[in-house]
C-alpha positions in Angstrom: -12.6 23.2 -13.3 -10.9 19.8 -12.5 -12.2 18.5 -9.3 -9.6 15.7 -9.1 -6.4 17.8 -9.3 -3.1 15.9 -8.9 -5.0 12.6 -8.3 -2.1 10.1 -8.6 0.2 12.4 -6.4 -2.5 13.0 -3.9 -3.5 9.3 -3.4 0.1 8.4 -3.1 1.0 11.2 -0.7 3.6 12.5 -2.9 1.9 15.8 -4.1 4.5 18.7 -3.7 1.7 20.8 -2.0 2.2 18.7 1.1 5.4 20.8 1.9 3.2 23.7 2.8 1.5 21.6 5.5 -1.8 21.7 3.6 -3.9 18.5 3.8 -4.5 17.4 0.2 -7.7 15.6 -0.5 -10.6 15.3 -3.0 -13.0 18.2 -2.7 -15.6 16.1 -4.5 -15.9 12.4 -4.4 -16.2 10.4 -7.6 -19.3 8.5 -8.4 -19.6 5.3 -6.5 -18.5 2.2 -8.6 -17.2 4.3 -11.5 -13.6 4.2 -12.7 -12.2 6.9 -10.4 -13.6 5.3 -7.4 -12.3 1.9 -8.4 -8.9 3.6 -8.9 -8.8 4.7 -5.4 -9.7 1.1 -4.1 -7.1 -0.4 -6.3 -4.5 2.1 -5.1 -5.3 1.2 -1.5 -4.8 -2.4 -2.3 -1.5 -2.1 -4.1 -0.1 0.1 -1.6 -1.0 -2.4 1.2 0.4 -5.3 -1.0 3.6 -3.3 -1.4 4.1 -1.8 1.9 2.5 -4.1 4.5 2.3 -7.7 5.4 -1.6 -7.7 6.1 -2.1 -10.5 3.4 0.4 -13.2 3.6 1.1 -14.7 0.1 1.2 -18.3 1.5 -2.4 -18.6 2.6 -3.6 -22.0 1.0 -7.3 -22.0 2.4 -10.0 -21.6 -0.3 -13.6 -22.0 0.4 -15.8 -24.9 -0.7 -17.5 -22.8 -3.2 -17.0 -19.4 -4.8 -18.7 -17.3 -7.5 -16.7 -17.0 -10.5 -17.3 -13.5 -11.7 -15.4 -13.8 -14.9 -14.7 -10.8 -16.9 -16.1 -7.2 -16.9 -19.3 -6.4 -18.7 -20.5 -10.1 -19.0 -24.0 -10.6 -17.6 -23.2 -14.2 -16.3 -21.4 -15.4 -13.2 -21.6 -19.0 -11.9 -21.0 -20.9 -8.8 -18.0 -23.1 -8.8 -16.5 -25.5 -6.4 -12.8 -26.3 -5.4 -11.9 -28.7 -8.4 -12.9 -25.7 -10.9 -10.5 -23.1 -9.3 -7.5 -21.9 -11.2 -4.3 -23.7 -10.2 -2.2 -22.1 -7.7 -3.3 -19.5 -4.9 -6.9 -18.6 -5.3 -7.7 -14.8 -4.3 -11.0 -14.1 -3.6 -13.2 -11.2 -2.0 -15.8 -12.0 0.9 -19.2 -9.9 1.1 -20.1 -8.8 4.6 -23.8 -7.7 4.3 -27.2 -7.7 5.8 -29.8 -9.8 4.4 -32.6 -7.5 5.5 -36.3 -8.3 6.4 -37.6 -10.8 3.9 -40.8 -8.6 3.2 -38.5 -5.6 2.2 -35.6 -7.5 0.5 -35.1 -10.1 -2.2 -34.0 -13.4 -1.1 -31.6 -14.8 -3.4 -30.0 -18.0 -2.2 -28.5 -21.4 -3.4 -30.8 -24.3 -2.6 -30.6 -28.0 -3.5 -33.3 -27.3 -6.2 -31.3 -24.6 -8.0 -27.5 -25.5 -7.5 -27.1 -27.3 -10.8 -28.4 -24.3 -12.6 -26.2 -21.9 -10.6 -23.2 -24.1 -11.5 -24.0 -23.3 -15.2 -25.0 -19.9 -15.0 -26.4 -16.9 -12.7 -27.6 -13.8 -14.8 -25.9 -10.7 -13.1 -29.2 -9.0 -14.0 -31.0 -11.5 -11.6 -29.0 -10.6 -8.6 -30.2 -8.4 -5.9 -28.6 -5.0 -6.0 -26.1 -5.6 -3.0 -24.8 -8.6 -4.8 -24.6 -7.0 -8.1 -22.5 -4.1 -6.6 -20.2 -6.7 -5.0 -19.7 -8.4 -8.4 -18.9 -5.0 -10.0 -16.4 -4.0 -7.4 -14.7 -7.6 -7.5 -14.4 -7.3 -11.3 -13.0 -3.7 -11.0 -10.4 -4.7 -8.5 -9.4 -7.5 -11.0 -10.2 -10.4 -8.7 -12.0 -13.4 -10.3 -13.7 -14.9 -7.3 -16.3 -13.7 -4.8 -17.7 -15.3 -1.6 -21.3 -14.5 -0.5 -22.8 -16.6 2.2 -26.3 -17.0 0.8 -25.0 -18.2 -2.5 -21.8 -20.3 -1.5 -23.6 -22.2 1.3 -26.6 -24.4 0.4 -29.3 -22.8 2.4 -31.6 -25.7 2.8 -29.0 -28.4 3.3 -28.4 -28.9 7.0 -25.3 -31.1 6.4 -23.8 -28.4 4.2 -24.7 -25.6 6.8 -23.0 -27.7 9.6 -19.8 -28.1 7.6 -19.6 -24.6 6.2 -20.5 -22.8 9.3 -17.3 -24.4 10.9 -15.4 -22.6 8.2 -16.5 -19.1 8.5 -13.3 -18.1 10.5 -11.1 -19.3 7.7 -13.3 -17.8 5.0 -13.0 -14.3 6.3 -9.4 -14.5 7.7 -8.1 -15.9 4.2 -10.3 -13.5 2.1 -8.0 -11.1 -0.1 -10.3 -8.3 0.9 -13.8 -8.2 2.7 -16.3 -5.8 1.1 -18.5 -4.5 3.8 -21.8 -3.2 2.8 -21.9 -0.7 5.6 -24.8 1.5 4.2 -27.0 -1.2 2.9 -30.1 -2.2 4.8 -30.4 -5.4 2.8 -29.9 -7.4 -0.2 -32.1 -5.1 -2.3 -30.6 -1.8 -1.1 -27.1 -1.9 -2.6 -23.9 -0.2 -1.3 -22.7 1.9 -4.3 -25.1 4.8 -3.5 -25.0 8.5 -4.7 -23.0 10.6 -2.4 -24.4 13.6 -0.6 -23.4 16.9 -1.9 -20.3 18.4 -0.1 -20.1 22.0 0.5 -16.8 23.4 -1.0 -15.3 26.9 -1.3 -12.6 27.5 -3.9 -9.6 29.8 -3.6 -6.6 30.5 -5.8 -3.1 30.9 -4.6 -1.5 34.4 -5.3 1.0 32.8 -7.6 -0.6 32.4 -11.0 0.6 28.9 -11.8 -0.2 27.5 -8.5 -3.4 25.2 -8.4 -6.8 26.0 -6.9 -7.4 25.4 -3.1 -10.6 23.9 -1.8 -12.0 24.3 1.8 -14.6 21.7 2.3 -16.9 20.2 5.0 -15.1 17.5 7.0 -16.9 14.3 6.4 -14.5 11.7 7.9 -16.5 10.1 10.6 -15.4 6.3 10.7 -17.4 5.8 14.0 -20.7 7.0 12.6 -20.4 5.7 9.2 -18.9 2.2 9.9 -19.2 1.4 13.7 -22.8 2.7 13.8 -23.7 2.1 10.2 -26.5 -0.3 8.9 -24.1 -3.3 8.7 -23.2 -3.1 12.3 -26.7 -3.9 13.3 -26.2 -7.6 12.1 -25.2 -10.0 14.8 -22.3 -11.6 12.9 -20.6 -8.4 11.7 -18.3 -8.3 14.9 -16.8 -11.6 13.8 -16.5 -10.8 10.3 -14.9 -7.6 10.8 -12.5 -8.9 13.5 -11.4 -11.9 11.3 -10.8 -10.0 8.0 -7.3 -9.0 7.4 -8.4 -6.1 5.1 -11.6 -4.5 4.6 -13.3 -1.9 2.3 -16.3 -0.1 4.0 -18.9 1.3 1.7 -20.8 4.0 3.7 -23.3 6.5 2.4 -20.6 9.3 2.9 -17.6 7.7 1.3 -15.4 4.6 1.4 -12.9 3.4 3.9 -10.0 1.2 3.8 -8.9 -0.8 7.0 -5.9 -3.0 7.3 -3.5 -3.6 10.2 -1.8 -0.2 9.5 -4.9 1.8 10.2 -7.6 3.4 8.0 -7.6 5.4 4.7 -10.6 7.6 3.7 -11.8 8.3 0.2 -11.2 12.0 1.1 -7.5 10.8 1.3 -7.2 11.4 5.1 -5.2 8.7 7.0 -6.5 7.7 10.5 -4.0 6.4 13.1 -4.2 2.8 14.4 -5.0 1.7 17.8 -5.1 -1.8 19.7 -6.0 -4.8 17.6 -9.2 -6.6 18.7 -7.8 -9.9 17.3 -4.7 -11.5 16.2 -5.5 -11.5 12.5 -7.8 -8.5 12.2 -7.1 -5.0 11.6 -6.7 -2.1 14.1 -9.6 0.1 15.0 -8.9 3.7 14.0 -8.2 6.9 15.7 -8.6 10.1 13.8 -5.2 11.7 13.1 
């Protein structure tokens, strides 16, 4: 049985079944990081681009350094500086993540001793899992550049830290999308994790040509998954979240999209917006 019925209609909100007042959603969530999941993230992005003004097209800030993730399926990325970016506006994603205790998680950073090597090549297979997941999502969304603090700031250079720390507001407020690793405990943990099984009961309409209906457990819990998630235990997360114009939160249960027009859930629920915590950031959601 097809567990993703009328996918394109459902995600765009044009499914004819909505006229019956029945909430249309996905009874089973797709595998994290795979094509159907990326399709949902891409649809959120394109819908915001077409319908909202959350990401102005005239933003001209670019970070000092970015990771050039190149093309899908390549095992190489590299660290590039402003003079190497494509001409014209440079779209990049920013990763908001926990480093985690060093005894439990791989420390993978740019230092004065390896920056020349990283400018040439960084094998994706060498990246800790959280960084590898961010590369995969960035490529899946068709974006070439990615900003990760530990790789785009020279960690043992006090002068570079002093300069770059003053640019953090612009880094997150100018990012095309912020990827928030809400369920990751640290760099080695990753955020594209297997989903929990969701209880589901199927039923068929009396009319033979009507589709199946699914009655499922409610799993939309933005407060628990995001506000109280692993990432929210990090000291700088409030700043990064408030400054980001658009964010995708990767929780254990599902992914959430947040922009100035509210929150969308991977189950295809939409949550109402409330009062914005900052001039540039999104509005915290209320269920509805």
